[in-house]
C-alpha positions as CSV (number, residue, x, y, z in Angstrom):
1,X,12.8,-36.2,86.0
2,X,13.3,-33.0,87.7
3,X,14.2,-31.4,84.4
4,X,11.2,-32.8,82.8
5,X,9.0,-31.1,85.3
6,X,10.9,-27.8,85.1
7,X,10.3,-27.6,81.3
8,X,6.8,-28.6,81.7
9,X,6.2,-25.7,84.1
10,X,8.1,-23.5,81.9
11,X,5.9,-24.3,79.0
12,X,2.6,-24.0,81.1
13,X,3.7,-20.6,82.3
14,X,4.3,-19.5,78.6
15,X,1.2,-20.7,77.4
16,X,-0.9,-18.9,80.4
17,X,0.9,-15.6,79.7
18,X,0.2,-16.0,76.0
19,X,-3.5,-16.8,76.8
20,X,-3.8,-13.7,79.2
21,X,-2.2,-11.7,76.4
22,X,-5.0,-12.6,74.0
23,X,-7.6,-11.9,76.3
24,X,-6.2,-8.6,77.0
25,X,-6.0,-7.7,73.3
26,X,-9.2,-9.1,72.6
27,X,-10.9,-7.0,75.4
28,X,-9.1,-3.8,74.1
29,X,-10.1,-4.7,70.7
30,X,-13.8,-5.2,71.9
31,X,-13.8,-1.8,73.7
32,X,-12.2,0.1,71.1
33,X,-13.7,-1.0,68.1
34,X,-16.9,0.9,68.4
35,X,-15.1,4.3,69.1
36,X,-12.9,3.7,66.2
37,X,-16.0,2.9,64.0
38,X,-17.7,6.2,65.3
39,X,-14.7,8.3,64.6
40,X,-14.4,7.1,61.1
41,X,-18.1,7.7,60.3
42,X,-18.0,11.0,62.0
43,X,-15.0,11.9,59.9
44,X,-16.6,10.8,56.6
45,X,-20.0,12.8,57.6
46,X,-17.7,15.7,58.3
47,X,-16.0,15.6,55.0
48,X,-19.5,15.0,53.1
49,X,-21.2,18.1,54.9
50,X,-18.2,20.4,54.5
51,X,-18.9,23.5,52.4
52,X,-17.6,26.9,52.2
53,X,-18.9,29.5,54.7
54,X,-21.7,30.8,52.5
55,X,-23.4,27.7,52.1
56,X,-23.3,26.7,55.9
57,X,-25.3,30.0,57.1
58,X,-28.1,29.2,59.2
59,X,-31.1,28.2,57.0
60,X,-33.4,30.7,58.7
61,X,-31.1,33.6,57.4
62,X,-31.3,32.2,53.7
63,X,-33.9,34.2,51.8
64,X,-32.7,33.6,48.1
65,X,-30.7,36.9,47.7
66,X,-33.3,39.1,49.7
67,X,-33.0,39.5,53.5
68,X,-36.5,40.7,54.0
69,X,-37.4,44.3,54.7
70,X,-34.0,45.1,56.0
71,X,-32.5,44.4,52.5
72,X,-32.1,47.6,50.6
73,X,-29.8,46.2,48.0
74,X,-32.2,44.0,46.2
75,X,-35.5,46.3,46.9
76,X,-33.8,49.2,45.2
77,X,-33.2,47.5,42.0
78,X,-36.7,47.0,41.3
79,X,-39.2,49.7,40.3
80,X,-42.6,49.7,42.4
81,X,-46.0,51.2,42.3
82,X,-45.5,52.7,45.7
83,X,-42.8,53.6,48.2
84,X,-42.2,50.7,50.8
85,X,-43.9,53.3,53.5
86,X,-47.0,53.7,51.1
87,X,-47.3,50.0,50.7
88,X,-47.7,49.7,54.5
89,X,-50.7,52.2,54.5
90,X,-52.3,51.3,51.4
91,X,-55.1,48.8,52.3
92,X,-57.6,49.4,49.5
93,X,-56.8,51.0,46.2
94,X,-59.0,50.9,43.0
95,X,-57.2,50.2,40.1
96,X,-57.6,50.1,36.0
97,X,-56.5,46.9,34.4
98,X,-56.2,46.3,30.7
99,X,-60.2,46.3,30.2
100,X,-60.2,49.9,31.7
101,X,-62.8,48.6,34.3
102,X,-62.4,49.6,38.0
103,X,-61.6,46.6,40.6
104,X,-60.7,46.9,44.1
105,X,-57.3,45.5,45.5
106,X,-56.6,44.9,49.1
107,X,-52.9,45.6,49.6
108,X,-51.2,43.2,52.3
109,X,-49.3,44.6,55.4
110,X,-45.9,42.9,55.5
111,X,-46.3,39.3,57.1
112,X,-49.9,38.9,56.0
113,X,-51.1,35.9,54.3
114,X,-51.4,37.1,50.8
115,X,-52.3,34.3,48.4
116,X,-52.8,30.7,47.8
117,X,-50.6,29.0,45.0
118,X,-51.6,25.8,43.4
119,X,-49.8,23.8,40.4
120,X,-51.6,20.4,40.7
121,X,-49.4,18.7,38.1
122,X,-46.6,19.2,40.3
123,X,-48.1,18.3,43.6
124,X,-48.2,21.8,44.8
125,X,-51.5,22.2,46.5
126,X,-52.9,25.1,48.3
127,X,-49.5,26.7,49.3
128,X,-49.8,29.7,51.3
129,X,-48.1,32.8,50.1
130,X,-47.0,35.7,52.6
131,X,-46.1,39.3,52.0
132,X,-42.3,39.5,52.2
133,X,-39.4,37.3,51.9
134,X,-38.0,37.2,55.4
135,X,-37.2,33.9,57.4
136,X,-40.4,34.0,59.4
137,X,-42.5,34.2,56.2
138,X,-40.6,31.6,54.5
139,X,-41.0,29.1,57.6
140,X,-44.8,29.5,57.1
141,X,-45.1,29.2,53.4
142,X,-43.9,30.8,50.1
143,X,-43.2,34.2,50.0
144,X,-44.0,37.2,47.7
145,X,-41.3,39.3,47.0
146,X,-42.3,42.9,47.9
147,X,-40.0,44.4,45.4
148,X,-42.1,43.0,42.6
149,X,-45.5,44.0,41.4
150,X,-48.8,43.4,43.6
151,X,-50.9,40.5,42.4
152,X,-53.4,41.9,39.9
153,X,-51.0,44.8,38.7
154,X,-49.2,44.2,35.4
155,X,-45.7,43.1,35.4
156,X,-43.6,40.4,37.0
157,X,-45.2,38.8,40.3
158,X,-42.2,37.2,42.1
159,X,-42.4,34.4,44.6
160,X,-39.7,32.5,46.5
161,X,-39.7,29.2,48.5
162,X,-37.4,26.8,50.4
163,X,-36.5,23.8,48.4
164,X,-37.0,21.6,51.4
165,X,-40.3,22.8,52.4
166,X,-43.2,24.4,50.6
167,X,-41.3,24.6,47.2
168,X,-39.9,21.1,47.4
169,X,-42.0,20.1,44.3
170,X,-41.2,23.1,42.3
171,X,-38.5,21.0,40.2
172,X,-41.6,18.9,39.1
173,X,-43.1,21.8,37.4
174,X,-43.1,21.3,33.5
175,X,-43.8,23.7,30.6
176,X,-47.3,23.7,29.8
177,X,-48.6,23.1,33.3
178,X,-51.3,25.3,34.9
179,X,-50.6,27.5,37.9
180,X,-53.2,29.5,39.8
181,X,-52.5,32.4,42.3
182,X,-55.5,33.4,44.4
183,X,-56.0,36.2,46.6
184,X,-59.1,37.6,48.5
185,X,-59.5,40.1,45.5
186,X,-58.3,38.3,42.3
187,X,-57.4,34.8,40.9
188,X,-54.8,34.7,38.3
189,X,-54.3,31.7,36.0
190,X,-50.9,31.1,34.4
191,X,-49.3,28.6,31.9
192,X,-45.6,27.6,32.6
193,X,-43.5,28.7,29.7
194,X,-39.9,28.6,31.0
195,X,-37.5,26.7,33.3
196,X,-34.4,28.5,34.1
197,X,-31.2,27.8,36.3
198,X,-29.5,31.0,37.4
199,X,-26.6,32.3,39.9
200,X,-27.9,33.9,42.8
201,X,-26.2,37.2,41.9
202,X,-28.1,37.3,38.4
203,X,-31.3,39.5,39.1
204,X,-32.5,38.8,35.6
205,X,-35.6,36.9,36.5
206,X,-36.9,38.9,39.3
207,X,-36.7,42.3,37.6
208,X,-39.8,44.1,36.3
209,X,-41.2,43.2,33.0
210,X,-43.7,44.6,30.3
211,X,-45.7,41.5,30.3
212,X,-48.0,40.0,32.8
213,X,-46.1,36.9,34.5
214,X,-45.5,35.0,37.5
215,X,-41.8,33.9,38.6
216,X,-41.4,31.2,41.1
217,X,-37.9,30.2,42.5
218,X,-36.1,28.3,45.0
219,X,-32.4,26.8,45.8
220,X,-31.3,24.5,43.0
221,X,-28.7,21.7,43.9
222,X,-29.4,19.4,40.9
223,X,-32.3,17.9,42.5
224,X,-30.6,17.7,45.9
225,X,-31.8,19.5,49.2
226,X,-29.9,22.2,50.8
227,X,-28.4,25.6,50.0
228,X,-26.7,26.7,46.9
229,X,-25.4,29.4,44.8
230,X,-27.8,28.7,42.2
231,X,-31.7,29.1,41.8
232,X,-34.2,27.4,39.8
233,X,-36.9,29.7,38.3
234,X,-40.1,28.6,37.0
235,X,-41.6,31.2,34.7
236,X,-45.2,31.6,33.9
237,X,-47.4,33.5,31.3
238,X,-50.7,35.0,32.5
239,X,-53.7,33.4,30.9
240,X,-56.7,34.6,32.9
241,X,-57.5,37.2,35.7
242,X,-60.8,36.7,37.3
243,X,-61.8,39.8,39.7
244,X,-63.8,39.3,42.8
245,X,-66.5,41.6,44.2
246,X,-64.7,43.0,47.2
247,X,-66.9,45.1,49.5
248,X,-65.0,48.1,51.2
249,X,-65.5,48.4,54.9
250,X,-66.3,51.7,56.2
């Protein structure tokens, strides 16, 4: 009888220890599981978001090859009507267009709102265009590259924008769509003729041209947002130029 009680007590103790171990294991599992899941998720995100250094520069420092007024390498590649110093001084200049008529152009200062851009078929409505492609201007709207010709001059007008903000719908532009670019002194109407994807080091599409055109471009990631070594360019041919009556201030 004594042996039976002893065996029963021994079995009960083992069962108690086993139950205690299970509770401890369940507690540890309950506590650690969220941390393990969090670590796995963080690891997966880190791997998914990892890119070489040039693609993880702060977004505000990315200005599609040009770095605004401080960037000489791109500005020096493009012929201009005036030196950069003259551009900041020239407020009102009378120019001749192809019709040999005289019209008044109001030249912007760096950082001014310069124009309004529309491509209704692509959902690009009343996009403000600022003078100069620096980070501050690209945060406020699209930006006219001040190494290209002024709006109203003959040649290639170049406008850049971020693909996650004001040029989000640029990939929706299709050949044949109408684009308008309007300043305080002229409204220019274009038709889209080309879509091109090019490497960030290829300056072909922002160089001066003999024809009147508009080139809009943004980062290109095959439809995904974010930074890339590639750019999408939408190239447009001028179809109409409507000059406005601008009164000089004395």
